[in-house]
C-alpha positions in Angstrom: 138.2 4.6 119.6 134.6 4.1 119.0 131.9 6.4 117.0 130.6 7.2 120.3 134.0 8.4 122.0 134.3 10.0 118.5 130.7 11.7 118.3 129.2 11.6 121.9 131.3 11.5 124.6 131.7 13.7 127.3 136.0 14.8 127.6 137.7 13.0 129.3 138.8 13.6 132.9 141.9 13.5 133.9 143.2 10.1 134.9 147.1 9.6 134.1 146.6 6.0 135.5 146.1 3.3 132.3 143.2 1.2 132.1 144.6 -2.6 133.6 143.7 -5.1 130.8 142.2 -6.9 133.6 139.4 -4.6 134.9 135.9 -6.1 134.2 133.8 -4.0 136.6 134.0 0.2 136.9 131.9 1.7 139.2 131.3 5.6 138.1 130.1 7.9 141.4 128.8 11.3 140.7 129.5 13.4 144.0 128.2 17.0 144.8 128.1 19.6 147.7 128.8 15.7 149.7 129.5 16.1 153.0 129.7 12.7 154.0 131.0 10.8 150.8 134.2 8.4 152.9 131.2 5.5 154.2 130.3 4.9 150.6 133.7 4.3 149.7 134.7 2.2 152.7 131.8 0.0 151.9 132.7 -0.4 148.7 136.1 -0.8 149.5 135.0 -3.9 152.2 133.2 -6.0 149.3 134.4 -9.2 148.4 135.8 -8.9 145.2 135.4 -10.3 141.9 137.3 -13.0 139.7 138.5 -9.0 137.9 139.8 -6.3 138.6 137.8 -3.2 139.6 138.2 0.6 139.0 136.0 3.2 140.8 136.3 7.0 138.9 134.4 9.0 141.4 133.5 12.5 139.6 133.4 15.7 142.2 131.6 18.1 140.0 130.3 21.6 140.4 128.7 23.6 137.8 130.6 27.0 136.2 129.1 29.9 138.5 128.2 27.5 141.6 127.5 29.0 145.1 130.5 29.2 147.1 130.1 26.8 150.0 129.1 24.1 147.2 132.3 25.0 146.6 134.2 25.0 149.6 132.3 21.7 150.8 133.8 20.4 147.0 137.1 21.4 148.3 136.7 20.1 151.5 135.6 16.5 150.0 138.3 16.6 147.2 141.2 16.8 149.9 139.5 14.3 152.4 138.9 12.0 149.4 142.3 12.2 148.3 143.7 11.8 151.6 141.3 8.5 152.2 142.4 7.6 148.5 146.1 7.3 149.3 145.3 5.0 153.0 142.8 2.5 151.1 145.2 1.1 148.6 144.4 -2.6 147.7 145.4 -5.1 144.3 142.4 -5.2 142.4 140.9 -1.6 143.3 141.9 1.1 142.3 139.9 4.5 143.4 140.4 7.5 140.7 139.2 10.8 141.6 138.2 13.8 139.5 136.7 17.2 139.9 134.4 18.5 136.8 133.0 21.6 136.2 129.8 21.6 134.3 128.1 23.9 132.3 125.6 25.6 133.7 122.8 24.8 131.5 123.2 21.0 131.7 124.9 21.0 135.6 123.2 18.4 137.7 123.1 14.6 138.1 123.0 13.5 134.6 125.5 15.4 133.4 128.2 14.5 136.6 126.8 10.5 135.6 127.3 11.0 131.7 131.1 12.6 132.5 131.6 9.4 134.7 130.4 6.7 132.5 131.5 7.3 129.1 135.1 7.9 130.6 134.5 3.9 132.7 134.0 3.6 128.0 136.9 5.2 127.1 138.7 3.1 129.3 137.0 -0.2 129.3 137.7 1.1 125.0 141.9 1.5 125.5 141.5 -2.2 127.1 140.0 -3.4 124.3 137.1 -4.5 126.3 133.7 -3.5 124.8 131.9 -5.8 127.7 133.0 -4.0 130.4 130.3 -3.5 133.3 129.6 0.1 134.3 128.1 0.6 137.4 126.4 3.1 139.0 126.5 4.1 142.6 125.6 6.8 144.9 127.8 9.8 146.8 125.5 8.3 150.0 125.0 4.4 149.6 126.1 2.0 150.8 126.6 -1.8 149.5 126.0 -5.4 151.3 130.1 -7.1 150.7 129.3 -9.2 148.0 127.9 -6.4 145.8 131.0 -5.9 143.7 131.3 -10.1 143.1 128.2 -10.4 142.9 127.3 -8.3 139.6 129.8 -9.5 137.9 128.8 -13.2 138.2 125.3 -12.5 137.5 126.5 -10.7 134.5 128.5 -13.3 133.5 126.4 -16.3 134.5 123.1 -14.6 132.5 125.4 -12.6 129.7 123.1 -9.9 131.3 123.6 -6.2 128.8 122.3 -4.1 132.1 120.6 -4.9 135.0 118.6 -3.6 138.1 120.0 -4.4 141.3 118.4 -4.6 144.9 117.8 -2.2 146.8 116.3 -1.3 150.2 116.5 2.3 152.2 118.0 2.1 155.6 115.8 3.3 158.4 117.8 2.5 161.6 118.8 5.9 162.1 115.9 8.0 161.2 113.4 9.9 163.7 110.6 7.9 164.0 108.1 10.3 161.1 110.8 10.0 158.8 110.8 5.9 159.3 107.4 6.3 158.6 107.9 8.3 155.4 110.5 6.4 154.0 108.9 3.0 154.4 106.0 4.5 152.9 107.5 5.6 149.9 109.6 2.6 149.5 106.8 0.6 149.6 105.4 2.8 146.7 108.2 2.3 144.4 108.0 -1.9 145.5 104.1 -1.7 144.7 105.0 -0.2 141.4 106.7 -2.0 139.4 105.1 -5.4 141.3 101.2 -4.0 139.8 103.3 -3.3 136.3 104.1 -7.4 136.7 100.8 -8.0 137.5 99.4 -6.2 134.4 102.2 -8.4 131.8 104.0 -5.0 131.8 107.8 -6.7 130.6 109.8 -3.8 131.1 108.9 -3.3 134.9 111.8 -2.5 136.3 113.3 -0.6 139.3 114.7 2.5 138.0 117.4 3.3 140.7 120.3 5.5 139.8 122.3 3.8 142.4 121.8 0.4 141.5 121.7 -0.1 138.1 124.9 -1.5 136.2 125.3 -1.6 132.1 127.5 -3.3 129.6 129.6 -0.5 127.6 128.6 -1.8 124.0 125.2 -1.2 125.2 125.7 1.6 127.0 126.9 3.3 123.8 123.9 1.6 121.1 121.6 3.0 123.8 123.5 7.1 123.3 124.8 6.7 126.4 123.5 8.7 129.6 121.6 11.6 129.2 121.9 15.3 131.1 118.3 15.4 132.7 119.5 16.9 135.9 116.9 14.4 137.7 114.9 11.2 136.3 118.1 10.5 134.0 118.2 6.7 135.6 114.7 6.5 135.0 115.1 7.5 130.7 118.3 6.0 130.2 117.1 2.2 131.6 113.9 2.4 129.9 116.7 2.8 126.6 118.8 0.2 127.7 115.8 -2.7 128.4 114.4 -3.1 125.2 117.7 -3.8 123.7 117.5 -7.1 125.5 119.4 -9.1 127.9 118.4 -7.0 131.0 117.6 -8.3 134.1 117.4 -8.0 138.2 120.1 -9.0 140.1 118.8 -9.6 143.9 121.3 -11.4 146.0 123.3 -7.8 146.6 121.8 -5.2 148.2 122.4 -1.5 147.6 121.5 0.8 150.6 120.3 4.3 149.7 120.2 7.0 151.3 116.4 8.2 152.5 117.7 11.9 154.0 116.1 14.9 152.8 117.9 16.6 150.1 116.8 19.1 147.8 119.9 18.1 144.9 117.2 17.1 142.2 113.2 18.2 141.7 112.5 14.5 142.9 113.3 11.2 143.8 113.8 9.9 147.8 115.9 13.1 149.3 112.7 15.4 147.8 110.0 13.2 148.5 111.4 13.2 152.4 111.4 16.7 152.4 107.8 17.2 150.9 107.0 14.8 153.8 108.5 17.2 156.6 107.4 20.2 154.9 103.7 19.6 154.0 103.8 17.6 157.4 102.1 14.4 155.7 100.6 11.6 157.0 100.3 8.8 154.3 102.2 9.1 150.3 98.9 8.1 147.8 99.8 5.5 145.1 97.6 4.4 142.2 94.4 2.7 142.6 94.8 -1.5 141.4 91.7 -0.7 139.4 94.2 0.7 137.1 96.4 -2.0 136.2 93.7 -4.2 135.5 93.0 -2.0 132.3 96.4 -2.3 131.6 96.4 -6.1 131.4 93.2 -5.6 129.4 95.1 -3.5 126.9 98.0 -5.8 127.3 96.7 -8.8 125.8 95.4 -7.7 123.2 98.9 -6.3 121.9 99.0 -9.7 119.4 95.2 -8.7 118.0 96.6 -4.9 116.9 99.5 -6.7 114.7 98.1 -5.8 110.7 94.8 -4.8 112.4 93.2 -1.6 111.1 92.4 0.8 114.0 89.1 0.4 114.3 89.4 -3.3 114.9 92.3 -3.3 117.5 90.1 -0.9 119.8 86.8 -3.1 119.1 87.3 -4.6 121.9 88.5 -2.5 124.7 86.8 -0.3 127.4 86.1 3.5 126.4 89.0 4.7 129.2 90.9 2.7 127.2 90.4 4.0 123.4 90.1 7.8 125.3 93.6 7.1 125.9 94.8 6.0 122.9 93.2 8.5 120.9 95.1 10.6 123.5 98.6 9.1 122.3 97.5 9.7 118.7 97.6 5.3 118.4 96.0 5.0 115.1 98.5 7.0 113.7 101.5 5.0 115.9 99.8 1.8 115.0 99.7 2.2 111.4 103.7 2.9 111.4 104.5 0.3 113.7 102.3 -2.3 111.7 104.3 -0.9 108.7 108.1 -1.4 109.9 107.3 -4.8 111.7 107.3 -8.4 109.3 106.4 -10.7 111.7 104.4 -11.3 115.1 107.4 -11.6 116.5 108.5 -7.8 114.9 105.4 -5.9 116.1 105.4 -7.0 119.1 109.0 -5.4 119.9 107.9 -2.6 118.5 105.0 -2.5 119.6 106.7 -1.7 123.5 109.4 0.1 122.3 106.6 2.5 121.2 104.7 1.2 124.9 108.2 2.1 126.7 108.2 2.5 130.2 107.4 6.4 130.2 104.7 5.7 128.2 103.0 3.1 130.2 103.5 5.8 133.0 101.0 8.3 131.0 98.8 5.6 131.1 98.8 5.1 134.7 98.4 8.7 135.4 95.9 9.2 132.0 93.9 6.5 134.3 94.1 8.3 137.8 93.4 12.0 136.5 90.7 10.9 134.5 88.6 7.5 136.4 90.5 6.1 139.1 92.3 8.5 141.8 95.3 8.2 144.1 95.1 6.2 147.3 96.5 5.6 150.3 100.2 3.4 149.3 99.1 0.8 152.0 95.2 0.5 151.0 96.5 0.0 147.3 99.6 -2.8 147.8 97.1 -4.5 150.2 94.8 -5.0 147.3 97.5 -6.0 145.0 98.0 -9.0 146.2 95.1 -9.4 148.6 96.2 -9.0 151.5 94.6 -8.8 155.3 97.1 -6.3 156.7 97.6 -2.0 155.1 100.5 -2.1 157.9 102.9 -0.3 156.0 106.2 -1.5 157.3 104.2 -5.2 157.0 103.9 -4.9 153.9 106.9 -3.5 152.5 109.1 -6.5 153.9 106.1 -8.4 151.9 107.0 -6.4 148.7 110.9 -6.5 149.5 110.5 -10.5 149.8 108.7 -10.8 146.3 111.0 -8.4 144.9 113.7 -10.3 146.5 112.5 -14.3 144.9 111.7 -12.4 141.6 113.0 -14.2 139.4 116.4 -13.0 137.5 115.6 -14.1 134.0 116.6 -11.8 131.1 114.3 -10.1 129.1 115.2 -10.8 125.2 112.7 -11.2 122.2 112.2 -14.7 122.2 110.7 -14.7 126.0 109.2 -11.6 125.2 107.3 -12.7 122.7 106.8 -16.4 124.9 104.9 -14.1 127.4 102.3 -14.0 124.7 101.8 -16.9 123.7 
């Protein structure tokens, strides 16, 4: 048994079947108060299977003292899912259902996802497979039929340690006002990642919990999934990405639900709910000028190697210096330089400090102190100097941009090459 399983893993789930040694991919689905799980399972069942066997772990979860209506719904879901599994047997694909009581203090999607991912690690460990792929999916998602096979193929061909998978929110069944909302919300998500890429930020990836994957050994090295009740995906992936060999899989698609939800305090469901409750007409996003400032900072990073704080910030605009002071950069720069034996080492450690959360802090600092938010369509149009501000047209442009994004893995060598 690995050190991670001994010290940090959630308790073993009640799955009696031993792991098939041929299993190379395990899908984990946290399920909570979900009346419509079966379409998600049907979508996986219809997938073309990869050259390796696939397991699906369904983590039906509730807090120890959950409300009665949630308990009733989970009871219905449990029975329906058991019946569905019995009726859907397929060689190379197994579904396992486990019901879990979570401690009230930590109950939520983070801990539920962790319980399932830790169980995937445990099952791979029993099969002596530390390179098995753990694939995260959600109870309200569907996927393209090449989803499972494409994930395995991309991990094998690119020797990935982790990956973000292409996603699109379906709009067909939404009311017109809801369509307007989800188009703008998804446009915001894509605009932000593209703006980071335009600025030269190397770890600019979508961090959607239902469309991410990681190898078991990398998952363990990073300390596993966190217990956050929301934003667990963002924080988890920004621990995984710097380990290297991270990429994107853009030939398969996950379709997350665009419905209103109160399950978590932010994310798609919450954004859709806020749109309706506040009678919103537009979603706001970040001014592109913020990312021009970020680009200025990132271009200077190699010059900070072996530099004093005064020399490092000398050529930077006052606004960036104010941000760095806010982040106690003088102390951090000394620490990073002290721990770096080369420029490559310095750049790697600098981006461990300036991780995805700190990049977001930079953007918010600039928004709050200099560049107020703009309607997302205006911001998205300006980033690439487009002639249209039509949200649907812009979303299609950004989707195509993301589909075409080169799925090269990020590692130390090409991180360094970005600054040559």
